[in-house]
Every structure is written in C-alpha cells, then in structure tokens.
N, C-alpha and C positions, 0 to 999 in steps of 0.2 A: 567458398561462401554462398550459401544460398538458403534456401529454406529448410527446417527443418521439418522431420517427418514424424508423424505421432508415436514410431518408437522409440525415439531419441528424448522426447521431453523426457520420460521419466529419469534416461543419466541425466539429464541437467540438472534436474533435483535434484535426484541420486548428490552432485556435485556440492548444491546449493546446502542441502546436510552434513557435510561432512564439514563443509566451510563455517557450519556452526548459526546459521541463517535460518534453522525453525522451521522451514515453508510449512502454509497451515495445506492439511491436507487434501483441500479439492483445488486450491491455487490453482495447480500446474491446468487439473481439465477444464476450472471453471474460464481460464484466458485463453486455453484452446476452444473451449466451443464456441464463446466470442469472438473472436480474430484468431482462426486456424494461421495465419500469415503472419504472427507477430513474434513466431519464433526463428531467428537465424542462428545455421549451426555452420563452425567452420571444423573444417577438415582436411586432415591429413592425409597423404596417400590414403582415400576413402576411408578413413575415420574417424570418427569425433574427438576433436579435441579439444574444443573451447563451443561454445556458445552464449546468447542473452534474446531478451524480450524485447521484442518495443511495438509496444500496444497504441493502436488506434482507438480514441474514443470518438463515435461516428464521424471520423475524417476529418473533427476540428480541434483535438489535441491530439500529442503522444504521449509516451512517457518510454523511458527505456531504463530495464532493470534487470536482474538475473545474469549479471555481467562474468562470465569467468573462463579461465582457459586454465586445461590439465597443470596440475602441479610440473610434470614431464617436460611439458612443452613452452613455458612459462620463461623469459627474459629472451625470445628470438624477435620480439619486434610483433609477433601475433597478436597478441592484446591490441597493440594500436590499431593494425588493420582494423581486426574483427570490432572495435567500438566505432572505427571511424564509417566502415559497409553501414552499420546500423542503424549514427548518425545519418547518414545520406540517403541510404533507404526508407529511414521513417520520412524523412522530408517530401518522398515521394509520394509516398502513399499517403498523404494528409493535404489540406487543402492547401493554398497559396495563403502565408500570412500565418499560419496557425506555430500555437506555442507548443514547444517540445519540454517536458520537464523529468528530472532524474534527484534520487537521491546518489550521494558518492560518499566514498572513506576519506575523512579532511586531507590524510596524502596526498591522494590524489585530485586534491582540488587544483591546482595550478594547470595540471592538463586537460582537464575538462574547460577549463575558463579561454586556455589557449585554441580549444575548439570548438570556442566560438558562446561557452554557456556562461549564467552570472550570478552566481550565488546568491540567494535571496533567505536565508535565514539557518542553523541549525534544526535538526530532528531530533529530540533526545530519546534514547530506549528506558524506559522504566520496566522490572520485575518484580512482584511479589506474586505471597500467596492466595490462594481464595479463603475467606473468612467473611464473618458476618450475616446478615439478615436481608432482606429483599426490602427497595424503600415503598414505603406505601406511593400512591398515584403511577405508578408504573406500569406497562402494558405491554400486551405481546403484541410487535407490529404488528401483526397478520389483524388487530381491530382496525387499522384505517388502510382504508385502498390505495393499492401500489401508486397507483395515480399522486395521492397524497406525499407520500413516501417520496416515488422520483422529482415530486416539487421540492420538496424542502431541499432535495441533495443538491440540487441545479444550483441554490444558493451559493454552495461550496465547495464547489468544484468548478475548473474552471471551462469545463463544455459537459456537454448532457450525456450521460452512459447509462440509458434507460437498460442494455440488452447484458449489457455485465452485472448493472444493479442488482436486477433480479434474480438472476444467477447466486450472485454474493449472498444476500440477506436470505435466500432459501435451500442455500446448502447444506448438506446431511450433516448432524451433528450441533451445529451453530444458532445460538440464542442471540436475537430478534429484538431488542424491545424498545419503546417510545413514550414521551410524556407530552400531555398536549394540552390543549383548556378549548374546549366549547368544541371538540372535532377536530381543530389545526393544529397539527403538529408543532410541536417549539423545540423539538428534539430527539434523536433515536441513534443506539449504540448496536453493534454485532460484535460478537464474542465468538470465532471459527478455532476448532478444533486442530494444533499442529503435531506434530511430529513428537514436541515437549509440550503438556498443556494446553495452553490457549493464548493465542491474540486476539487484541481488543483492536476493533479497527473499523468503519471509522465509528466517532464520537464525535457527531456533532451537536450542539444546545444554544438557545438564543442567552443562557445567560451563569453564571458558575452552578448555581443551586440544580438548573436540571442536568445538568451534567454529571455534578455528585449523585443526584438519585440514579440516573442511567448508569453508572459506573458500580455504586455499590449493589445494586441489582446485578450486572454481571459477575461481579467480583464472589459474590455472593453464592452464586453456583456453579462457580470450578469447581466446589466442595473440597479444598483442599489443594487442589491442583494448580502450578505455576502459570504465572499471568505474564503475558508480555503487552506494554502501551507505548504505542513510540507518540512522543508531543514533540509541538512547536514551538521550541524553546521563546519564539515573540510572542508566544499568549502565556503571560506570566500565572493567569491565575486557574491555567490548564497543568503549568510546573505545580502549583501548592494544592491542586487536588490529587496528585500522583504522590508526593510529598506524605499528604494527611492520612493516606491509607499504610503508607508506611513500605512503598516502594522503592525500591534504588536505582538511580540510575547505573548503568551497565554499557551502554555503547550509544555515540553522536556520531551522524554525520551529516553533509552538508544537504541541502535540498536545492538545485540548480535545475533554472532553465534558460532556452534557447527561444529569441525570440521575443523575448522581454518578458517582464515577471507580472503573472495576473495577478491584478483587484481581488484578494481574495477577503472575506471578514474574521482573519483570524482569530479575532476575540471570540469567536465561535464554536472553533476545530481546538478542541481536545483531544484528537486524538487522529493521525491520519488513516486511510486504510490499509494502505501498506508499503513497506518500503520497495516492491517490485514491482507494484502497477500505479502506482499513485495517491 
C-alpha cells in the first residue's frame, strides 16, 4: 500500500469506467495536478490490484473516492485493508480536527459507520438528455473575477478549494456559467464532458429560480447528449428541478462524514461537484 504513480492513475480510471461510474475526461488530471498525493495504490506481487483517492483540500477538509479493488482480487479482505489505510493516511494529511467526507453505496453504509463515519443524507443521480434553449440572464462565468467565484464557492463547501476550483471550471470542454445581480454572483454551474455525455456539478444558487436558469442553459448546451446531475435528497427544490426537466433517477448513494457533519446551506446546493471528489 502506498502512493500511486502517474502511470497507474489511468488504470484506476479505466476500472471506474468499467464499473459504470462514467468519469469526467479531465477528472483524474485535475485531481493529480491539484494534489498528487491523493492517489493510493494497492499492489499484490508488484501489480496494481486496487486503489482510491484521498483528496486534501488545503489540509482543512478531505474526501475519499474512487475506491476500487480489481474483480479478481475481491472477497479476500483487501478492500477493508485499502479503505482503512486510505482513511488513516488522509487523517495524517489533514490538520487536526478536519472533517473527511465520502459518498458510498447504500449496502456499504454499515461498514463505513463502523469505521467512524456518519450518514448525513442521500445523493441521488438523475439522468436526462440535453434539450431546449438558453435562459436569459445567464452569463459566462469568466465575466466575473475568479476571486468572486471562489468567494461564492466557499459558501457551499466545507473548506476553501481555490486551486482545485480554478482547474475545475477551466477544464477543456467544460461549460461554466453564472447568474448574478450588480456584479455579485448569486449562482454558478459547471458542466464537464465525460466518457458518456456530460455531468453537471457543482450547481449552486441562492434560490430555485437561479438554479433553473443555470441548469436549463447547461442542458441546452449538451445538444442532445446524455447528462447526469447528482442532487442532495435533502433539497426538495433540487429534486423538483431535476424532475421538471424529465430527468430520471438512476442511482443513489449516501453522503457520509468523519469528524462531524459540516453545516452547509443545502437549500442552495442543487448539484454536488462529484461523487469522487466532493
């Protein structure tokens, strides 16, 4: 068990693809560039047989994701070892008292709870097809300063993630849009290309009307492509918005935290950034 090499990361992403997780085309590169220590390898006889990510946001918040053991090495206790190592190693990478988050499949929640995590809510994945036209009042996110985007983002996440955010909104092929009043941002959303179609995330807005403007605009830019949106079940307005666009639920998982549940404005979170990175 130890750090993953840059050459091994694409192997992990390939496994994620075969599991049906539909990773973003730039996800691994963004995470690696932001935090090269975030990828952990499980090796057997010198061969990579499992791995996962333990992203540190400025040393103040951590997120565990991409937890995979190769199919031919499962049911041997290796997954338990890998998960425990990742949890403990991430704790060491963070400031004392920092919270760690993760999204986990429902069947594994009891295991994660025994490992100290607490379930805060469910995240529901909705899928639909791009259609419609852009909403008036939505503008390119580049029309406002990055400092304003960073300021607004910090209102919705457990810790600053400036370096990650800059890479996320600027990735190749992404659409990043905002709404605002008098130069002050009141919502923004990002849609990034994935192996199949697109994913929208994050989608933050002060109110449902702003979230709808953003999502309608992003959906229209998919030009008929498949879109995935991951919605906190605890925000009923977000669920209603996804369903109003005739998106259908395809998957659900639990959002869990170690070290306490952060006080986030869930009523303004209409789409989480990523199941893998928080």
